[in-house]
N, C-alpha and C positions, 0 to 999 in steps of 0.2 A: 420529450416522449422517450420512453424506454421500451424496447422490444424484449419481451420475455420468451426465452428459448425453452424448449423441452428439457427436462432434466437429463443430464449425462447418465449413462448406464451404471456409473460408479456411485451415484448419489445415494446417501443414506442420512438420516437425521442424527445430528450430534447428541451425545449425552448431555444432560443438564450440567452447566458449569458456571456461567456468569449471568445473572439476571439483570433486569433494567436498573436496579439500584446499586450495581457494582461501581465502586469509585472511579475506575477507569472509564466505564461506560458513561458516567455522568460527566467526567472531564472531556471525553471525546466529543459528546454533543455540544458541550459549552464552547469548546474551542472552535469547532466547525462553524458554529453560527455566531462567531464574532466576539465572544467574551474574552477579556484580556488573558493572554498567556504571560505569566510573570516569571521572573528569575527564580523565585521560590518554586514554582511549578516545574521549571526545567531542572533545577537541581534535585528535586524530589524524584522525578521520573528517571533521571539519569542514574540516581542512586539505586533505585529499584532494579533497573536492568543491568547495571554494573554487577550487582549481587547475583543475578541469574546467569551471567555470561558463561562461567565455567561449566555449569550443569548443561546449558543448552549446546555448548560446543561439542559435546560427546555424543549427542543425538544425531542419527542419520536423518536425511530428508525422508519423512514418512510419506509413503505413496498417497495415502488417503488425504493428508493435508496438502500435498503438492498437486492433487488432482484439479482443484479450481484454477490454479495458475496455468497449468498445461491446457486446460479446457478453454481458458480465456485466450490463449495464444492460438488455439485451434479454431474456435468458433466466434471469437470476439471481433473479427474484422479489424484487427489492429496490425499495422505494418510492423514487421520485425526488423526492418532495415532502419538506419538512422541512428540518432544518439539517444540512449536511454538513461534515465536517472531512477535509482531506486532509493526511496526514503524509508528510514527505519529498517535498514538492511540486516541488523542484528548480527548473528554469527555466520550469516552467508547462506541460509537456505534458499532464498530467492535467487541470489547470485549464482548458485550452483545450477539452478534451473535455466537461467537466462544465458549464461556464459556459452559462447559458441552458437547461440541461436539468434541473438539480436546483433545489430551492427556494432555499436560500442556501448559500454555500460560504465557508469559511475555509481558507486554504493556509498550511501551516507547514513550516519546514525548519530544520535545524541550521546550515546554511551561509548566511552573510550574503551571500556572492557570488552564490549560486544565486538568492536572493530578489531581489537587485538587478537580475539579468538576466531576471526573470520579468515577465509583463505585470501592471501594477499596476492596470489598469482593470477587470479581470474578477472579482477577489475580494480581500478584505483579506489581506495577507501578514504573517505573524507569525514572527519569529525565536525558535525554541524548541527545547529539547531534549525529544524525545518521551518520555524517561523521567520527566519531571516537567513536565507540560503546564500552562500558565497558564490553565486553564479549570476552572469548578466541575464537580463530579460531575453526571453525567447531563445533559450539555449538548447532546449531538448525537444525531440520529436515525441517522446513518450515518457510519462512518469508513472512508476509502479509503486503502489503502497500495499503491503501485505500486513494486515493487523496493525495499522499505523494510524496515528492521529492525522486529521485532515486540516491543514492550514490552507484554507481555500484560496485566499488572496495570493499567497506565495506560490502555490501550485499554478494558478492562473498566470502569474507573472513569468515564471521560467519556461512555460510551455509555449512552443511555437504556435501561430494562429491556427494551423491545420493539425495540431498535435492531438495526442490521445492519452487519457488517463486510464490506468488499470488498477481497480480497487478490489481487493480480495479480503474476505473474512473467512479464515480456514475452518472455523467452528460455527459458521452462519450466525444466527442470532444468539448463540452462546459465547461468542468471542468477547472477551473483556473489552477490547478496543473495537467497537462495532458501530457502524451506521448502515441502515438499509439503503438500497440503491436510490430510492426516490429522495431520501434526505441528502445523499451525496450530491445529486443533481441540483437540489434546491440550495445547497450551501455554496455552490460555485457561482462566481460572478457571471452575469450574462445568461445566455440561453444555450443549453446543452441537450444533446440527445445521445442515445446509446442503446446497448443491448446487455442483457444480464442472463445468467444461467446458474444452475447449481451443479456441483460435482463433488465427489468425495463427501466430506461432512460440511463443506462450505459453499459459498457462492462467490461470484465475480461480477464485476460491472466494467465494461469498457465504454468510455464516453468521449465525445469531442464536441467542440462548439458548433452550434447550428449556423450555417452560413446566413448572412443578412440578405434579404431579398431586395 
C-alpha cells in the first residue's frame, strides 16, 4: 500500500524529455523486474556516464530538481539518523543534499569519472556495480536512489530489516531512468508499504518492509 500525499507547493509538470520508448527507460524496467544485467550492459552504461561527468560537475544543484529529495526527507517519514547508502551518486548532487543531514553516508557509482568529479570531503566514494554491491547484508538503514536503476534483490539484501528506501525521479515520468512508485514496490522482494509525493518537477517514494503479522 502506498499513501499518496498532496503535491508540494513547488510542484510543476516537467517538460517533455524521455518517453516510454527511451532506451534507458526500457533498461530500467527490464532490470527492475529481473532480466539479466550483463557485463556489456554495465560497460555501456558506465561509458555513457563517464562521458557526461565533466559537464555535470559544473552544474550546481538545481533547486527544482532538488525539491523532491528535500520533500522526501521532510514528509516521507524516513529517519535521517543511521547509515545511508546512495546508489548512482553521480557527481554528488544527492551527496550535497544529504551531507550533514543524515547520520553517515556512503556514495557509490558505476562510473569512475562521475566519482572523480564528485566532492570527496562529504562522504566516502565507492566505485561499484549496484547489481553486486561490496557491502555485507543488512548494512544500511536507508538506501537513496536518485534517477537510478533499481537492482531490487541487491537493495533488499543490503537494507536492514526496518530500513527505508528513498526513490526519486527528478523529472517525474519524463526521467530517462524512471519507474513509477507502484512499480518500485512491485519489483522489491516481499511486501512493502510507503508514501509518495510530488515536488519540483519530480516525485519521490519512501518505502519499508511491511511487518509480518
